[in-house]
C-alpha positions in Angstrom: 28.2 -0.6 28.0 29.4 1.9 25.5 29.1 5.2 27.5 26.2 6.8 27.3 27.7 10.1 25.2 29.1 6.8 22.8 25.1 5.5 23.3 23.4 8.8 22.3 26.0 9.0 18.8 25.0 5.0 17.4 21.4 6.0 18.4 21.6 9.2 16.3 23.5 7.8 14.2 20.7 4.8 13.4 17.9 7.3 13.5 19.8 9.1 10.4 20.3 6.0 8.5 16.8 4.9 9.1 15.3 8.7 7.8 18.2 8.1 5.1 17.0 4.7 3.6 13.5 5.7 3.9 14.3 8.6 1.9 15.0 6.7 -1.2 11.8 5.3 -0.8 12.7 1.7 0.7 10.1 0.1 2.6 10.0 -0.1 7.1 10.4 -3.9 6.4 14.0 -3.4 3.8 14.8 -1.1 6.3 14.4 -3.1 8.8 16.5 -6.1 6.4 18.9 -4.4 5.9 19.7 -2.9 9.2 18.9 -6.0 11.4 16.6 -4.5 13.1 12.0 -5.1 12.8 9.9 -2.9 11.2 8.8 -2.2 14.1 11.7 -0.3 15.4 12.4 0.9 12.5 9.1 2.6 12.6 10.4 3.9 15.9 13.4 5.4 14.9 12.1 7.1 12.3 9.3 8.7 14.0 12.1 9.8 16.8 13.9 11.8 13.8 11.8 13.1 12.7 10.2 14.6 16.0 14.1 15.9 16.7 14.6 17.4 13.3 14.0 21.1 12.8 9.8 21.8 11.5 11.6 23.0 7.9 13.2 20.0 7.8 9.6 18.2 8.4 7.9 20.8 6.0 10.3 20.1 3.1 10.1 15.7 3.8 6.1 16.6 3.5 6.5 18.4 -0.2 9.0 15.1 -1.1 6.1 13.0 -0.2 3.0 15.0 -1.8 5.1 15.0 -4.9 5.5 12.0 -4.7 2.1 10.5 -3.9 0.4 13.3 -6.9 2.8 11.6 -9.7 2.2 8.3 -8.6 -1.9 9.5 -9.0 -1.2 11.0 -12.5 0.5 7.9 -13.3 -2.0 5.4 -12.5 -5.1 7.4 -14.0 -4.9 6.6 -17.7 -4.4 2.7 -16.2 -7.6 2.9 -14.1 -9.1 4.6 -17.4 -8.6 2.2 -19.5 -12.4 0.4 -19.5 -9.9 -2.4 -22.2 -8.3 -3.7 -19.4 -10.5 -4.2 -16.6 -8.5 -5.6 -13.6 -5.7 -3.6 -14.7 -8.0 -0.7 -13.8 -9.7 -2.5 -10.6 -5.1 -2.2 -8.9 -4.6 0.7 -10.4 -7.4 2.3 -8.4 -6.7 0.2 -5.5 -3.6 1.3 -5.5 -4.9 5.4 -6.5 -7.3 4.7 -3.0 -4.1 3.5 -1.4 -2.2 6.2 -2.4 -5.3 8.7 -1.1 -5.0 7.5 2.1 -1.8 8.2 2.7 -1.7 11.7 1.2 -5.3 12.3 3.1 -2.6 11.3 6.6 0.2 12.6 5.8 -2.1 16.2 5.6 -4.0 15.5 8.6 -6.8 15.1 6.6 -9.2 12.0 8.8 -7.6 13.3 12.2 -10.1 13.6 14.2 -12.0 17.5 15.3 -12.3 18.6 19.3 -15.4 20.6 19.8 -15.9 22.2 22.9 -19.6 23.2 23.4 -20.4 25.5 25.9 -23.6 26.5 27.4 -25.0 29.5 27.9 -25.2 28.5 32.1 -21.6 27.5 32.0 -21.2 31.2 30.8 -23.3 33.1 32.9 -21.3 31.1 36.2 -17.7 31.8 35.1 -19.3 36.0 34.4 -20.6 35.2 38.1 -16.6 33.9 38.9 -15.3 36.7 37.4 -17.1 39.7 39.1 -16.7 38.0 42.4 -12.7 37.8 41.9 -13.1 41.3 40.0 -15.4 42.6 43.5 -12.0 40.8 46.3 -9.9 43.0 44.0 -11.5 46.0 43.7 -13.0 45.6 47.3 -16.6 46.3 45.7 -19.5 45.9 44.0 -18.4 45.9 39.5 -20.1 48.2 37.4 -22.4 46.5 35.0 
């Protein structure tokens, strides 16, 4: 087994290769074929690489993806609106839907929101606990 630092360099090199191929617009499956690994492993390496790179580079990559998505949708819209070729129009709308879903995912538009509801009783309990803590610190009742 190679030394740990050599394995780390090899792993970083593989992650960089995955990112470079992805930026060339290759699919995960195609990258996997080229590298001799599964598309699931490519996805893992790609996610690891994105987690390690500086935020500004992730934002740059996201901006490139958004430009690609917008360009693809703009190219597909005339085909989708061509009623003389209904089959092509339907296929174009399906492709647009796919690009729109990708854009929503990239922007986090469909991410679930976390909502927290606090009741008046919970607020009153918290206030009572804080007052009790203040009384313990000051040695007497808290002015209200």
